[in-house]
Structures are given as C-alpha cells and as structure tokens.
C-alpha positions in Angstrom: 71.9 93.6 120.8 72.8 90.5 118.9 76.4 90.4 118.0 77.2 89.4 114.3 79.8 86.6 113.9 82.3 88.1 111.6 84.2 85.4 109.2 88.0 85.2 109.3 89.3 85.6 105.6 92.5 83.6 105.0 94.6 84.6 101.9 96.2 82.5 99.4 99.2 84.0 97.4 102.3 82.6 95.5 104.6 85.2 94.4 104.7 88.5 95.5 107.6 90.5 93.9 108.6 94.1 92.5 108.6 92.7 89.0 107.0 89.7 87.1 108.9 87.2 85.5 107.2 85.3 82.8 110.2 82.5 83.0 109.3 81.5 86.4 105.7 82.9 87.0 102.3 82.7 86.2 100.1 86.1 86.1 97.4 84.1 88.2 99.6 83.6 91.1 101.8 86.7 91.1 101.2 90.2 92.7 103.0 93.3 92.6 104.7 93.9 95.8 103.1 97.6 96.2 99.7 96.5 95.1 100.1 93.8 98.0 101.0 96.4 100.5 98.5 98.6 99.7 95.8 96.2 100.0 97.1 94.8 103.6 97.1 98.3 104.6 93.8 99.2 103.1 92.3 96.1 105.3 93.8 97.1 108.3 92.4 100.7 107.6 89.1 99.2 107.5 89.5 97.3 111.0 91.0 94.2 110.0 93.5 92.5 112.3 96.1 89.9 110.9 96.6 86.9 112.8 98.2 83.6 112.7 96.7 80.7 111.1 96.9 78.9 114.4 95.1 81.5 116.3 92.3 81.6 113.6 91.7 78.0 113.9 91.3 78.4 117.6 88.9 81.2 117.2 87.0 79.2 114.4 86.7 76.3 117.1 86.0 78.2 120.2 84.6 81.7 119.5 80.7 82.2 120.0 80.6 85.7 119.1 83.2 87.8 116.9 82.4 91.5 116.3 86.4 92.1 115.4 87.4 91.5 112.0 90.4 89.2 111.4 92.4 87.9 108.5 95.5 85.6 107.9 98.1 85.5 105.2 99.2 82.3 103.6 101.9 81.4 100.9 102.0 78.1 99.1 104.9 76.1 97.4 107.9 78.0 99.4 109.3 80.1 96.4 112.4 82.0 96.9 110.6 85.2 95.9 109.3 85.1 99.4 112.6 86.6 100.5 111.1 89.9 99.1 108.1 90.2 101.1 109.1 88.5 104.2 111.0 91.4 105.6 108.0 93.7 105.1 105.7 91.5 107.1 108.1 91.3 109.7 108.6 95.4 110.0 104.9 95.2 110.3 104.6 92.6 112.8 102.0 90.6 110.5 102.0 86.9 110.6 102.0 84.3 107.8 102.1 81.1 107.2 104.2 79.4 104.2 103.0 75.9 102.9 105.9 74.0 101.6 107.2 71.1 99.6 109.8 69.2 100.8 111.0 68.0 97.2 111.9 71.3 96.2 113.9 72.5 99.2 117.1 71.0 97.1 116.4 73.3 94.1 114.2 70.7 92.2 111.0 72.6 90.2 108.0 70.5 89.9 107.6 72.1 86.5 111.3 71.0 85.6 112.1 74.7 85.2 115.8 75.3 86.1 115.2 79.1 86.3 112.1 78.5 89.0 114.0 79.0 92.4 112.6 77.7 95.9 113.7 78.4 99.2 116.3 75.9 100.1 116.1 73.8 103.4 118.9 75.9 104.9 116.9 79.4 104.2 114.0 77.7 105.3 115.3 76.9 108.4 116.7 80.2 109.2 112.8 81.5 109.2 112.2 81.4 112.9 110.3 84.2 113.4 107.8 83.8 116.0 105.2 85.5 113.4 105.7 83.1 110.7 104.2 79.3 110.9 105.4 76.5 108.5 102.9 74.0 107.0 103.0 71.3 104.6 101.9 71.2 100.8 102.8 67.6 100.4 106.1 66.0 99.3 105.6 67.2 95.8 103.0 69.7 94.1 100.4 67.3 93.2 96.8 66.9 93.1 95.7 64.5 96.1 92.0 63.7 94.8 93.9 62.1 91.8 96.5 60.0 94.3 95.9 56.4 95.5 95.6 56.4 99.3 98.8 54.9 100.0 100.7 57.6 97.8 99.1 60.6 99.4 99.9 58.8 103.0 103.6 58.5 101.9 103.7 62.1 100.7 102.2 63.3 103.9 104.8 61.1 105.8 107.6 62.4 103.8 107.0 65.8 103.6 106.4 65.9 107.8 109.3 64.1 108.5 111.3 67.2 107.4 108.9 70.1 108.5 108.0 68.7 111.9 111.8 69.4 112.8 111.3 73.1 112.0 110.9 74.9 115.3 108.0 76.8 113.6 106.1 73.8 112.1 102.5 73.5 112.6 100.4 70.4 111.5 98.4 72.1 108.8 98.1 70.8 105.3 97.2 73.1 102.4 95.9 70.8 99.5 97.5 71.7 96.1 94.8 73.4 94.3 92.4 72.9 97.1 91.8 69.1 95.5 91.2 66.5 97.7 88.9 63.4 98.4 87.5 61.6 101.3 90.6 59.1 101.8 92.8 62.1 101.6 90.4 64.0 104.3 90.7 60.6 106.4 94.7 60.4 105.8 95.2 63.9 107.5 92.9 63.3 110.2 94.7 60.0 110.9 97.9 62.1 111.2 95.8 64.7 113.3 96.6 67.2 110.7 94.1 70.1 109.8 93.4 70.7 106.0 93.2 73.9 104.1 91.5 74.5 101.1 91.3 77.3 98.3 87.7 77.6 97.4 86.7 81.0 98.3 84.4 80.2 100.9 84.3 82.1 104.2 85.4 81.0 107.7 82.9 81.8 110.6 82.7 78.9 113.0 83.1 75.0 113.9 84.7 74.7 110.4 86.4 70.9 109.7 88.3 72.8 107.2 89.9 76.2 106.9 88.7 77.9 103.6 90.8 80.3 101.6 90.5 82.7 98.9 92.9 84.9 96.6 93.7 88.3 97.6 92.1 90.8 95.0 
C-alpha cells in the first residue's frame, strides 16, 4: 500500500492572551488563551504531533514518506504577551519558534505606540529552553518586497548580529506579512538563511520555502 505524504502544518500567531487589549492589539492577530489551548489539544487528540521548526524543515527536505501528522507553532514580532502562553507550552512539552525584530528589544514600537510592549533583550536571552527556537523577523517590521536590496541586506545583518548570539538561534527568517521579492530571497540564500512565508499553503516535501497558515 502506498503511504500518503502528510503535510506539515506551520501555524503563525502573534498575541495569545487572556484578554484582548484594544490599545495594543488588533483582533486579526490576537487569540484568547483558552481558545488557543483548546485548538492545540484538539489537534493533538486528532493525532497531530507538534515538532520544532528545525525538525519540520529536516523532514521536508528528507522524508520520502510521511504517514504521521505534524505541526509547528510560531510567533511573530516578539511581543511581551508571549510571557502568558510560553509557560503552558513548556508544561506541555510543545516546541515553538519566535521570530523577532531586533529594533524593538529596547522597548520601541514599530507602530509608535508607547503602550505596545515587546520582550526586552534581557528577557529574550533568558528564554533558553530546548523547546524554543529564535529566528529573524528583520531589524524592523517592514515589507521586504518594498525595500531596496541594500536596505534588506542591512536589515538582515543587523538583526542576525544580535540574534545569532542567542543560544537558541536558528537561521530562519520570517518575512513580514509574507512579502518578498527575488532579491530578498537571494539575500537570504547568500546568508544561508531559510525563508518563512505566511500564505496558507501546505508543506509537503522539498520545499524551498516553508509556508505558514493562521491557527483557526
């Protein structure tokens, strides 16, 4: 019997908190914490195993057959609200990847909102669990498809200079809103960095890019 090649689902999240804060969050990038837990546990009950992004990438490159169902949890931007959900993921032994903008580790906000809080550099560097991986989201939260090649290259270099000193750093870059162009892809290849998109497509095998979807 021919084995079916199961996709690896990679979920993209931002805020997962007990309550929605309209001053610092948009409804489109927020999920209530109990809803998140229920969705994760429901997936587990259906036979899904949550694995790290690095393991998922390895499977996509090398698996010839995949009967088991796998999924990956990722968070963009490095918001301070992550402190609400990361302990639960740790308790459940569920891996996660965080994609961080280096500019905001000192408390700045790309929306110029003083109420919007990010993990500080000190907080980020205390997150050393083997269940966590730290990747790049660019120096600033900007659209790579609209950036000059030199600007995008500078953004990657500046962000990786900080994040590569983290013991859980991985060479993956999550494009802001999934937007990119040929030159940005080439720059990532030049730096041996793996691109991560947000476009809802499923990951099967031999992917040049890893595709993410929202957890619904």
